[in-house]
C-alpha positions in Angstrom: 8.0 -109.7 -52.4 5.6 -108.3 -55.1 8.6 -107.4 -57.3 10.0 -110.9 -57.1 6.5 -112.4 -57.9 6.1 -110.1 -60.9 9.6 -110.9 -62.3 9.0 -114.6 -61.7 5.6 -114.4 -63.5 7.1 -112.6 -66.5 10.0 -115.1 -66.6 7.6 -118.1 -66.5 5.5 -116.5 -69.2 8.5 -116.0 -71.4 9.8 -119.5 -70.9 6.3 -121.0 -71.4 6.0 -119.0 -74.7 9.3 -120.2 -76.0 8.6 -123.8 -75.1 5.2 -123.6 -76.7 6.6 -122.2 -79.9 9.3 -124.9 -80.0 6.8 -127.7 -79.3 4.4 -126.3 -81.9 7.1 -126.1 -84.5 8.2 -129.7 -83.9 4.6 -131.0 -83.8 3.5 -129.1 -86.9 5.4 -131.0 -89.7 4.1 -128.6 -92.3 6.4 -125.9 -90.9 9.3 -128.2 -90.0 9.1 -130.2 -93.2 12.0 -128.4 -94.9 14.0 -127.4 -91.8 17.4 -127.6 -93.3 19.1 -127.6 -89.9 17.5 -131.0 -89.2 18.6 -132.7 -92.4 21.5 -135.1 -92.1 22.2 -138.4 -93.7 24.5 -139.4 -90.8 28.1 -140.5 -90.8 29.7 -142.1 -93.8 29.5 -145.7 -93.0 28.5 -148.9 -94.9 24.8 -147.9 -95.0 25.2 -144.2 -96.1 24.0 -145.0 -99.6 21.0 -146.8 -98.2 20.1 -143.8 -96.1 20.5 -141.5 -99.2 18.3 -143.8 -101.3 15.6 -143.9 -98.7 15.8 -140.1 -98.3 15.7 -139.5 -102.0 12.7 -141.9 -102.4 10.9 -139.8 -99.8 12.0 -136.6 -101.5 10.6 -137.8 -104.9 7.4 -138.9 -103.1 7.1 -135.5 -101.6 7.3 -133.9 -105.0 4.4 -136.1 -106.2 2.3 -135.2 -103.2 2.8 -131.5 -103.9 2.1 -132.0 -107.6 -1.2 -133.7 -106.9 -2.3 -130.6 -105.0 -1.2 -128.4 -107.8 -3.6 -130.0 -110.3 -6.2 -127.5 -109.1 -4.2 -124.5 -110.3 -5.7 -122.3 -113.0 -2.3 -121.6 -114.5 -1.4 -123.9 -117.3 2.3 -123.7 -116.4 1.6 -125.1 -112.9 -0.7 -127.8 -114.1 1.9 -128.9 -116.8 4.6 -129.0 -114.2 2.4 -131.0 -111.8 1.7 -133.5 -114.7 5.4 -133.7 -115.5 6.3 -134.4 -111.9 3.7 -137.1 -111.6 4.9 -138.7 -114.8 8.7 -138.7 -114.2 9.1 -139.2 -110.4 7.8 -142.8 -110.3 10.5 -143.8 -112.7 13.1 -142.3 -110.5 11.7 -143.9 -107.4 11.6 -147.3 -109.2 15.4 -147.0 -110.0 16.1 -146.2 -106.3 14.1 -149.2 -105.1 16.1 -151.4 -107.5 19.4 -150.2 -106.1 18.0 -150.6 -102.6 17.1 -154.2 -103.3 20.2 -155.1 -105.4 22.8 -153.6 -103.0 21.1 -154.2 -99.6 18.5 -156.9 -100.3 16.1 -154.4 -98.7 12.6 -154.7 -100.0 10.9 -152.4 -97.5 9.0 -149.5 -98.8 9.6 -145.9 -97.7 6.6 -144.2 -96.2 5.2 -141.1 -97.8 6.6 -138.0 -96.2 4.5 -135.3 -94.6 3.8 -132.8 -97.3 2.7 -129.2 -96.9 -1.1 -128.8 -97.2 -1.5 -126.1 -99.8 -5.2 -125.6 -99.1 -8.0 -124.7 -101.5 -7.4 -122.8 -104.7 -7.4 -119.0 -104.3 -5.4 -116.0 -105.4 -2.3 -117.2 -103.5 -2.5 -120.9 -104.1 0.2 -120.9 -106.9 2.5 -118.8 -104.6 2.1 -121.4 -101.8 2.9 -124.1 -104.3 5.9 -122.3 -105.6 7.2 -121.6 -102.1 6.8 -125.2 -101.1 8.5 -126.5 -104.2 11.3 -124.1 -103.9 11.9 -125.3 -100.3 11.6 -128.9 -101.5 14.2 -128.3 -104.2 16.6 -126.6 -101.8 16.4 -129.5 -99.4 17.1 -131.9 -102.2 20.2 -129.9 -103.2 21.5 -130.0 -99.7 21.0 -133.8 -99.7 23.0 -134.2 -102.9 25.8 -132.0 -101.7 26.0 -134.1 -98.5 26.1 -137.5 -100.2 28.8 -136.4 -102.5 31.1 -135.9 -99.5 30.2 -139.2 -98.0 29.6 -141.8 -100.7 32.1 -143.6 -103.0 29.6 -145.4 -105.1 29.6 -144.1 -108.7 25.9 -144.7 -109.3 25.0 -142.7 -106.2 27.5 -139.9 -107.1 26.1 -139.8 -110.6 22.6 -139.7 -109.3 23.5 -136.8 -106.9 25.0 -134.9 -109.8 21.9 -135.4 -112.0 19.5 -134.6 -109.2 21.3 -131.4 -108.3 21.5 -130.2 -111.9 17.8 -130.9 -112.3 16.8 -129.2 -109.0 19.0 -126.2 -109.7 17.4 -125.7 -113.1 14.0 -126.1 -111.5 14.8 -123.6 -108.9 15.6 -121.0 -111.6 12.2 -121.7 -113.3 10.2 -121.6 -110.0 11.9 -118.4 -108.8 11.3 -116.9 -112.2 7.6 -117.6 -112.1 7.4 -116.3 -108.5 9.1 -113.1 -109.6 6.9 -112.7 -112.7 3.6 -113.6 -111.1 4.0 -112.1 -107.6 6.9 -109.7 -107.9 8.9 -111.6 -105.2 
């Protein structure tokens, strides 16, 4: 009887731990924010472009939220990048809102996404920023690849091409800084 109780207790502990880890992962959006296995624009139907537009608006808003945190960096390169993001992304968002309104008569705003909290500035702040922005760029590239297989609208396809080119170039820059500054 004691062997069964011990085995049952260990099994329950293991199952509880796994459930706790899974629930914690789902309830902690900072960790799940760029979970690429959970990203999907859905089936290619008449609103696929609208879902892409909403997702890309949220993506651009996420970049702005990360950039605002990066203003505290002591590295000029990071501060300059943060400034450039905050200057260029609103224009891209405005274009997407115009399409949303023109094509779908949809005037609803997209809520800000949950963005990783990078914390106070210290020796690893820039690394945290680079890691978050790398994950952000990778998720954007996945989105552009997906919409290219599902949309037939030229403006959306051109947008996906431009975004993917920009994000790919940005990834090279971010990974270069990460390698140079942190040997990673």
